[in-house]
RODO-2510 file (C-alpha; in nm, 4 decimals, decimal comma):
residues 421
     n   res          X          Y          Z
     1     m    -1,3784    -2,3802     5,9090
     2     r    -1,2552    -2,7377     5,9423
     3     k    -1,0659    -2,6539     6,2643
     4     l    -1,3763    -2,4986     6,4186
     5     t    -1,5879    -2,8029     6,3286
     6     l    -1,3256    -3,0400     6,4660
     7     g    -1,3079    -2,8386     6,7887
     8     l    -1,6856    -2,8476     6,8345
     9     l    -1,7013    -3,2241     6,7702
    10     t    -1,4143    -3,2880     7,0104
    11     g    -1,5982    -3,0916     7,2783
    12     l    -1,9132    -3,2921     7,2056
    13     y    -1,7196    -3,6207     7,2296
    14     l    -1,5681    -3,5134     7,5646
    15     a    -1,9102    -3,4205     7,6967
    16     l    -2,0593    -3,7557     7,5906
    17     a    -1,7661    -3,9492     7,7389
    18     t    -1,7989    -3,7570     8,0670
    19     l    -2,1725    -3,8236     8,0784
    20     v    -2,1142    -4,1967     8,0258
    21     a    -1,8402    -4,2033     8,2933
    22     v    -2,0690    -4,0322     8,5474
    23     m    -2,3601    -4,2659     8,4783
    24     v    -2,1465    -4,5832     8,4920
    25     g    -1,9460    -4,4877     8,8018
    26     r    -2,2420    -4,3581     9,0072
    27     g    -2,3324    -4,5817     9,3111
    28     n    -2,0313    -4,8042     9,2574
    29     e    -1,7585    -4,8587     9,5191
    30     a    -1,4914    -4,8378     9,2547
    31     g    -1,6790    -4,5563     9,0829
    32     i    -1,3794    -4,3406     8,9963
    33     a    -1,1860    -4,6218     8,8295
    34     i    -1,4905    -4,7553     8,6453
    35     g    -1,5944    -4,4039     8,5474
    36     l    -1,2453    -4,3298     8,4168
    37     a    -1,2444    -4,6509     8,2122
    38     a    -1,5925    -4,5711     8,0828
    39     f    -1,4734    -4,2163     7,9885
    40     v    -1,1758    -4,3499     7,7966
    41     g    -1,3846    -4,6174     7,6259
    42     a    -1,6645    -4,3792     7,5319
    43     l    -1,4174    -4,1175     7,4048
    44     g    -1,2346    -4,3789     7,1980
    45     l    -1,5613    -4,5032     7,0572
    46     c    -1,6584    -4,1498     6,9598
    47     f    -1,3314    -4,0860     6,7816
    48     a    -1,3472    -4,4261     6,6105
    49     f    -1,6957    -4,3432     6,4876
    50     h    -1,5676    -4,0002     6,3780
    51     g    -1,2879    -4,1678     6,1828
    52     v    -1,5263    -4,4079     6,0083
    53     i    -1,7622    -4,1255     5,9128
    54     g    -1,4708    -3,9085     5,7950
    55     m    -1,3278    -4,1896     5,5832
    56     a    -1,6677    -4,2540     5,4305
    57     l    -1,7050    -3,8860     5,3441
    58     a    -1,3506    -3,8748     5,2026
    59     n    -1,4216    -4,1782     4,9871
    60     a    -1,7421    -4,0171     4,8670
    61     r    -1,5521    -3,6984     4,7746
    62     l    -1,2813    -3,9009     4,6032
    63     s    -1,5445    -4,0890     4,4038
    64     d    -1,7002    -3,7583     4,3002
    65     e    -1,3609    -3,6208     4,1964
    66     i    -1,2812    -3,9350     3,9995
    67     g    -1,6169    -3,9026     3,8286
    68     n    -1,5440    -3,5377     3,7479
    69     v    -1,2019    -3,6295     3,6107
    70     r    -1,3556    -3,8982     3,3936
    71     e    -1,6167    -3,6540     3,2674
    72     a    -1,3516    -3,3908     3,1954
    73     n    -1,1386    -3,6503     3,0196
    74     q    -1,4335    -3,7475     2,8023
    75     i    -1,5029    -3,3827     2,7209
    76     l    -1,1331    -3,3331     2,6340
    77     a    -1,1367    -3,6429     2,4133
    78     d    -1,4457    -3,5110     2,2345
    79     q    -1,2820    -3,1718     2,1849
    80     l    -0,9619    -3,3315     2,0552
    81     e    -1,1663    -3,5312     1,8097
    82     k    -1,3411    -3,2123     1,6919
    83     v    -1,0050    -3,0325     1,6643
    84     d    -0,8680    -3,3220     1,4620
    85     v    -1,1658    -3,2986     1,2272
    86     k    -1,1208    -2,9196     1,1994
    87     l    -0,7487    -2,9590     1,1268
    88     g    -0,8315    -3,2065     0,8549
    89     e    -1,0773    -2,9601     0,7042
    90     i    -0,8208    -2,6791     0,7266
    91     v    -0,5554    -2,8918     0,5564
    92     e    -0,7989    -2,9741     0,2793
    93     t    -0,8984    -2,6058     0,2470
    94     v    -0,5343    -2,4894     0,2372
    95     a    -0,4487    -2,7539    -0,0199
    96     a    -0,7483    -2,6558    -0,2320
    97     d    -0,6620    -2,2855    -0,1951
    98     a    -0,3002    -2,3517    -0,2908
    99     m    -0,4191    -2,5445    -0,5961
   100     r    -0,6567    -2,2624    -0,6877
   101     r    -0,3835    -2,0002    -0,6474
   102     s    -0,1474    -2,2118    -0,8538
   103     e    -0,4061    -2,2407    -1,1279
   104     e    -0,4740    -1,8654    -1,1133
   105     l    -0,1011    -1,7886    -1,1298
   106     t    -0,0558    -2,0292    -1,4223
   107     s    -0,3453    -1,8630    -1,6010
   108     e    -0,2013    -1,5181    -1,5229
   109     v     0,1435    -1,6176    -1,6481
   110     h    -0,0034    -1,7548    -1,9698
   111     q    -0,2051    -1,4378    -2,0137
   112     l     0,1030    -1,2257    -1,9554
   113     e     0,3009    -1,4424    -2,1965
   114     d     0,0459    -1,3806    -2,4698
   115     l     0,0273    -1,0108    -2,3910
   116     v     0,4025    -0,9553    -2,3804
   117     q     0,4511    -1,1657    -2,6930
   118     k     0,2010    -0,9509    -2,8823
   119     m     0,3607    -0,6352    -2,7474
   120     s     0,7112    -0,7444    -2,8315
   121     d     0,6127    -0,8512    -3,1846
   122     r     0,4468    -0,5149    -3,2349
   123     l     0,7465    -0,3331    -3,0932
   124     e     0,9853    -0,5436    -3,2991
   125     d     0,8056    -0,4489    -3,6192
   126     q     0,8042    -0,0819    -3,5213
   127     l     1,1730    -0,0833    -3,4350
   128     s     1,2660    -0,2631    -3,7563
   129     h     1,0769    -0,0028    -3,9562
   130     q     1,2272     0,2851    -3,7594
   131     v     1,5812     0,1514    -3,7883
   132     s     1,5445     0,1045    -4,1622
   133     a     1,3917     0,4481    -4,2054
   134     a     1,6477     0,6102    -3,9812
   135     r     1,9564     0,4761    -4,1552
   136     g     1,9491     0,7442    -4,4225
   137     p     1,8641     1,0543    -4,2103
   138     t     2,0864     0,9519    -3,9251
   139     r     2,4014     0,8958    -4,1136
   140     g     2,5132     1,2297    -3,9817
   141     r     2,4609     1,1215    -3,6177
   142     t     2,7545     1,2189    -3,4017
   143     p     2,9767     0,9418    -3,2636
   144     q     2,8683     1,0413    -2,9125
   145     s     2,4961     1,0025    -2,9831
   146     a     2,5540     0,6769    -3,1721
   147     a     2,7517     0,5406    -2,8764
   148     l     2,4795     0,6536    -2,6371
   149     l     2,2140     0,4785    -2,8458
   150     d     2,4198     0,1583    -2,8351
   151     t     2,4484     0,1951    -2,4571
   152     v     2,0712     0,2309    -2,4246
   153     r     2,0105    -0,0726    -2,6446
   154     d     2,2636    -0,2778    -2,4492
   155     a     2,1026    -0,1739    -2,1206
   156     l     1,7652    -0,2912    -2,2489
   157     a     1,9047    -0,6144    -2,3899
   158     d     2,0907    -0,6988    -2,0678
   159     n     1,8001    -0,5954    -1,8428
   160     r     1,9893    -0,3125    -1,6805
   161     v     1,6577    -0,1336    -1,6194
   162     d     1,5802    -0,0678    -1,2528
   163     l     1,2602     0,0331    -1,0788
   164     y     1,3046     0,3103    -0,8239
   165     l     1,0492     0,4045    -0,5575
   166     q     1,0282     0,7353    -0,3714
   167     p     0,7991     0,7758    -0,0682
   168     i     0,5042     1,0139    -0,0616
   169     v     0,4117     1,1027     0,2964
   170     s     0,1086     1,2375     0,4767
   171     l     0,1400     1,5802     0,6345
   172     p     0,2135     1,6693     0,9053
   173     q     0,2661     1,3088     1,0297
   174     r     0,5208     1,2232     0,7567
   175     r     0,3942     0,8658     0,7374
   176     t     0,4529     0,6924     0,4033
   177     v     0,1195     0,6370     0,2274
   178     f     0,2263     0,6158    -0,1394
   179     y     0,5339     0,5624    -0,3554
   180     e     0,6191     0,7099    -0,6919
   181     s     0,7954     0,4802    -0,9374
   182     f     1,0782     0,5757    -1,1717
   183     s     1,2810     0,3808    -1,4269
   184     r     1,6579     0,4138    -1,4541
   185     l     1,9048     0,2555    -1,6967
   186     r     2,2554     0,1388    -1,6078
   187     d     2,5470     0,1198    -1,8489
   188     e     2,7913    -0,1715    -1,8586
   189     t     2,9932    -0,0196    -1,5733
   190     g     2,6879     0,0016    -1,3465
   191     r     2,6592     0,3797    -1,3715
   192     v     2,2985     0,4983    -1,3434
   193     m     2,1780     0,6937    -1,6454
   194     m     1,9153     0,9587    -1,5813
   195     p     1,6308     1,0064    -1,8347
   196     a     1,7613     1,3454    -1,9413
   197     e     2,0758     1,1698    -2,0609
   198     y     1,9238     0,9017    -2,2818
   199     l     1,5792     1,0267    -2,3887
   200     s     1,7162     1,2352    -2,6742
   201     v     1,8357     0,9223    -2,8567
   202     a     1,5843     0,6699    -2,7157
   203     e     1,2691     0,8574    -2,8199
   204     p     1,3405     0,8775    -3,1957
   205     m     1,4138     0,5032    -3,2020
   206     g     1,0947     0,4069    -3,0147
   207     l     1,2851     0,2638    -2,7188
   208     v     1,1046     0,4802    -2,4632
   209     a     0,7880     0,2806    -2,5237
   210     a     0,9694    -0,0375    -2,4180
   211     i     1,0954     0,1311    -2,1002
   212     d     0,7551     0,2815    -2,0149
   213     n     0,5687    -0,0427    -2,0750
   214     l     0,8166    -0,2399    -1,8664
   215     l     0,7710     0,0125    -1,5849
   216     l     0,3941    -0,0403    -1,5990
   217     f     0,4352    -0,4147    -1,5574
   218     r     0,6838    -0,3784    -1,2759
   219     c     0,4536    -0,1400    -1,0916
   220     v     0,1844    -0,4068    -1,1008
   221     q     0,4388    -0,6554    -0,9658
   222     i     0,5452    -0,4453    -0,6689
   223     v     0,1841    -0,3493    -0,5878
   224     r     0,0953    -0,7186    -0,5780
   225     r     0,3862    -0,7866    -0,3412
   226     l     0,2799    -0,5055    -0,1074
   227     a    -0,0786    -0,6307    -0,1171
   228     r     0,0383    -0,9778    -0,0116
   229     q     0,2006    -0,8151     0,2913
   230     d    -0,1300    -0,6386     0,3638
   231     r     0,0364    -0,3012     0,3308
   232     k    -0,2135    -0,0315     0,2368
   233     v     0,0249     0,1592     0,0135
   234     g    -0,0345     0,2862    -0,3400
   235     i     0,2143     0,3374    -0,6206
   236     f     0,2141     0,6189    -0,8733
   237     c     0,3218     0,4936    -1,2150
   238     n     0,3756     0,7115    -1,5200
   239     i     0,1778     0,6236    -1,8298
   240     s     0,2550     0,8015    -2,1563
   241     l     0,0161     0,9357    -2,4166
   242     n     0,1802     0,6924    -2,6584
   243     s     0,0726     0,3984    -2,4408
   244     l    -0,2799     0,5382    -2,4080
   245     s    -0,3157     0,6051    -2,7819
   246     d    -0,1563     0,2833    -2,9086
   247     e    -0,4508     0,0813    -3,0405
   248     s    -0,2342    -0,2304    -3,0520
   249     f    -0,0746    -0,2076    -2,7078
   250     f    -0,3585    -0,0651    -2,5012
   251     p    -0,6238    -0,3379    -2,5506
   252     q    -0,3680    -0,5979    -2,4425
   253     f    -0,2590    -0,3898    -2,1469
   254     l    -0,6240    -0,3344    -2,0505
   255     e    -0,6770    -0,7109    -2,0609
   256     f    -0,3793    -0,7566    -1,8298
   257     l    -0,5110    -0,4953    -1,5868
   258     s    -0,8590    -0,6516    -1,5958
   259     a    -0,7009    -0,9685    -1,4592
   260     n    -0,5393    -0,7595    -1,1839
   261     k    -0,8247    -0,5216    -1,1061
   262     d    -0,8111    -0,6310    -0,7415
   263     l    -0,5055    -0,4018    -0,7236
   264     a    -0,6894    -0,1019    -0,8694
   265     g    -0,7023     0,0831    -0,5395
   266     a    -0,3247     0,0672    -0,5035
   267     l    -0,2115     0,1681    -0,8537
   268     i    -0,2386     0,5300    -0,9695
   269     f    -0,1492     0,6202    -1,3273
   270     e     0,0253     0,9525    -1,3725
   271     l     0,0254     1,1981    -1,6615
   272     g     0,1995     1,5316    -1,6964
   273     q    -0,0215     1,8403    -1,7165
   274     a     0,0963     1,9152    -2,0721
   275     a     0,0237     1,5574    -2,1826
   276     f    -0,3184     1,5658    -2,0175
   277     d    -0,4059     1,8890    -2,1986
   278     q    -0,2975     1,7319    -2,5301
   279     r    -0,5026     1,4142    -2,4930
   280     g    -0,7444     1,3373    -2,7697
   281     p    -1,0656     1,1343    -2,7809
   282     v    -0,8763     0,8039    -2,8051
   283     e    -0,6661     0,8749    -2,4957
   284     a    -0,9695     1,0066    -2,3060
   285     r    -1,1663     0,6934    -2,3937
   286     h    -0,8842     0,4655    -2,2813
   287     m    -0,8463     0,6570    -1,9550
   288     a    -1,2198     0,6097    -1,8970
   289     r    -1,1852     0,2348    -1,9489
   290     l    -0,9092     0,2195    -1,6889
   291     a    -1,1267     0,4232    -1,4522
   292     d    -1,4120     0,1762    -1,5073
   293     l    -1,1824    -0,0930    -1,3652
   294     g    -1,1281     0,1224    -1,0557
   295     f    -0,7859     0,2683    -1,1406
   296     r    -0,7179     0,6304    -1,0517
   297     f    -0,5122     0,9058    -1,2158
   298     s    -0,2733     1,1761    -1,1059
   299     l    -0,1600     1,4943    -1,2778
   300     d     0,2064     1,5850    -1,2260
   301     k     0,4420     1,8498    -1,3618
   302     v     0,1721     2,1069    -1,2891
   303     v     0,2852     2,4533    -1,3956
   304     d    -0,0508     2,6332    -1,3949
   305     l    -0,2707     2,6202    -1,0843
   306     d    -0,5674     2,7741    -1,2668
   307     l    -0,7046     2,4290    -1,3416
   308     d    -1,0403     2,3190    -1,4788
   309     f    -1,1379     2,1033    -1,1812
   310     q    -1,4622     1,9910    -1,3414
   311     d    -1,2591     1,8535    -1,6321
   312     l    -1,0245     1,6814    -1,3854
   313     a    -1,3187     1,5238    -1,2064
   314     r    -1,4664     1,3974    -1,5342
   315     a    -1,1309     1,2394    -1,6194
   316     d    -1,1103     1,0678    -1,2756
   317     i    -0,8041     1,2689    -1,1735
   318     k    -0,7739     1,2161    -0,7976
   319     f    -0,4341     1,3790    -0,7337
   320     i    -0,2338     1,6720    -0,8627
   321     k     0,1360     1,7223    -0,7965
   322     v     0,2668     2,0731    -0,7513
   323     g     0,6341     2,1613    -0,7083
   324     a     0,7060     2,3058    -0,3653
   325     q     0,9117     2,6016    -0,4837
   326     m     0,6741     2,6754    -0,7713
   327     l     0,3826     2,6829    -0,5276
   328     l     0,5644     2,9037    -0,2777
   329     d     0,6776     3,1396    -0,5543
   330     q     0,3111     3,1806    -0,6503
   331     l     0,2200     3,3095    -0,3044
   332     e     0,1625     3,6816    -0,2830
   333     e     0,0291     3,9023    -0,0065
   334     t    -0,2117     4,1713    -0,1186
   335     e    -0,4456     4,3854     0,0902
   336     g    -0,3649     4,1780     0,3955
   337     r    -0,4564     3,8515     0,2225
   338     l    -0,2232     3,5713     0,1133
   339     i    -0,3221     3,4672    -0,2380
   340     i    -0,1943     3,2490    -0,5192
   341     r    -0,0924     3,4753    -0,8032
   342     s    -0,2715     3,2754    -1,0732
   343     l    -0,5872     3,2592    -0,8559
   344     p    -0,6192     3,6141    -0,7207
   345     d    -0,9764     3,5715    -0,6010
   346     l    -0,8891     3,2739    -0,3812
   347     h    -0,7210     3,2849    -0,0432
   348     a    -0,4124     3,0643    -0,0564
   349     s    -0,5243     2,8494     0,2366
   350     d    -0,8501     2,7712     0,0512
   351     f    -0,6778     2,6096    -0,2486
   352     a    -0,6613     2,2627    -0,0871
   353     r    -1,0289     2,2863     0,0116
   354     l    -1,1163     2,3837    -0,3453
   355     t    -0,9430     2,0785    -0,4914
   356     r    -1,1043     1,8462    -0,2349
   357     r    -1,4440     1,9778    -0,3325
   358     y    -1,3823     1,8047    -0,6663
   359     g    -1,2349     1,4904    -0,5106
   360     v    -0,8753     1,5926    -0,5833
   361     e    -0,5899     1,5876    -0,3296
   362     t    -0,2760     1,7987    -0,3739
   363     i     0,0705     1,6465    -0,3343
   364     v     0,3490     1,8991    -0,2910
   365     e     0,6538     1,7451    -0,4595
   366     k     1,0243     1,8333    -0,4694
   367     v     1,0233     1,9314    -0,1028
   368     e     1,3858     1,9908    -0,0092
   369     s     1,3913     2,1816     0,3210
   370     e     1,2159     2,2166     0,6546
   371     r     1,1635     2,5842     0,5815
   372     q     0,9428     2,4938     0,2856
   373     i     0,7399     2,2588     0,5059
   374     v     0,6448     2,5393     0,7450
   375     d     0,4794     2,7378     0,4648
   376     i     0,3276     2,4281     0,3042
   377     l     0,1565     2,3226     0,6271
   378     d    -0,0030     2,6675     0,6500
   379     l    -0,1739     2,5870     0,3172
   380     d    -0,3368     2,2696     0,4583
   381     m    -0,1682     2,0401     0,2075
   382     a    -0,2263     1,6710     0,2798
   383     f     0,0776     1,5065     0,1176
   384     g     0,4423     1,5798     0,0475
   385     q     0,7183     1,4275    -0,1632
   386     g     1,0840     1,5087    -0,2036
   387     h     1,4346     1,4333    -0,0842
   388     l     1,3457     1,5722     0,2580
   389     f     1,1238     1,2673     0,3111
   390     g     1,3354     1,0145     0,1243
   391     e     1,5248     0,9730    -0,2009
   392     p     1,4243     0,7222    -0,4721
   393     r     1,5613     0,3753    -0,4001
   394     a     1,6140     0,0901    -0,6441
   395     i     1,3966    -0,2214    -0,6194
   396     r     1,5921    -0,5122    -0,7624
   397     d     1,4597    -0,8077    -0,9610
   398     a     1,5078    -1,0400    -0,6636
   399     i     1,2367    -0,8463    -0,4827
   400     l     1,0114    -0,8312    -0,7868
   401     a     1,0410    -1,2078    -0,8253
   402     e     0,8743    -1,2491    -0,4857
   403     a     0,5573    -1,1026    -0,6352
   404     d     0,4945    -1,4268    -0,8284
   405     m     0,5250    -1,2497    -1,1621
   406     p     0,7486    -1,3658    -1,4514
   407     v     1,0339    -1,1162    -1,4620
   408     d     1,2382    -1,3373    -1,6963
   409     l     0,9530    -1,3405    -1,9437
   410     m     0,9434    -0,9641    -1,9598
   411     q     1,3213    -0,9487    -1,9906
   412     q     1,3128    -1,1753    -2,2922
   413     a     0,9989    -1,0466    -2,4601
   414     i     1,0298    -0,6710    -2,4027
   415     l     1,3861    -0,5860    -2,3118
   416     r     1,5995    -0,8275    -2,5097
   417     r     1,3991    -0,7977    -2,8273
   418     a     1,3609    -0,4214    -2,8096
   419     g     1,7168    -0,3583    -2,6996
   420     a     1,8810    -0,5934    -2,9441
   421     r     1,7818    -0,3805    -3,2397
***
């Protein structure tokens, strides 16, 4: 556009200079020379005028640009000032939030100290009584069982109690949505002791309560750590009838959970089917109090699929766990229909829909092979668990410590005191 304008102006200047040359040189003896001089002078004057006008316009544009730069600089300075104010507010907010969190953690630690102290005192009294009472009847204990009991006590005293987590996956995607927690003891050589090995001597001496209660606390710890990472994953944690019926332990544990009820959606307490059927009014009442805080329940070790789903719904049972092979062994084809033997009037594929009608999801556990998965998917099961999806893995204390919970306190108050007896 500029080139076109310059071309037009140049043509205009040439025309004006020619007109001046013709007018000045007309009727003059030296007309050509005078006309030529007039042409050059007029053309030079035109271009000089053009240059002056152009410089004036350029200066005007430059002044406008300088003004714009100044305005932008002022706007930027204002914005920087606002940002500086905002940063100051953020720093103050973060500092206040850190102070609040510190105060909350201190309060939580003190609360846990009181709770664990009460628990450990109670457990200490129980163990003292049991040891005294057991000295007479157990004099005939075999050397092997006595040595095993010492190993269990030493494991408790030295905090050789590990938390294991096994994934529970959604089907058919196989995405981890929950974990189940397990406790394992280690002897002085580091060998992992399975529950079947030590329960026979730990139960009569009341040591299982210490292990179960420690597992409950550690589940809360790991759930808190996952919540801090914004991971929407829940953990299934076993709770025994003894813990639910203990009028000394449970109120303190309920107080602890009340302080952590923000984690209710991520912590699911699990009972075996036999234990659930044996619960009395005290256990039912305590389960209801946990449900009032938002905690959910799961029924595992299911051996009979003919369940009272209305009773499960009243007890806030949201999950049932059914062994894969047990479920598949229950399938039976009759009159062209695939049924579950204990529910002959129900088509097998309708079982999952029946449980969901009562707000209960089925988790098929102990899944070991891909062949089992094919049949399980035909039954519209939502979740699976087993070695096919991942074996239980130990979560060490170093990881639990990141959850801002006092592991050392629990070691001293629950493990050392319980195990030392």
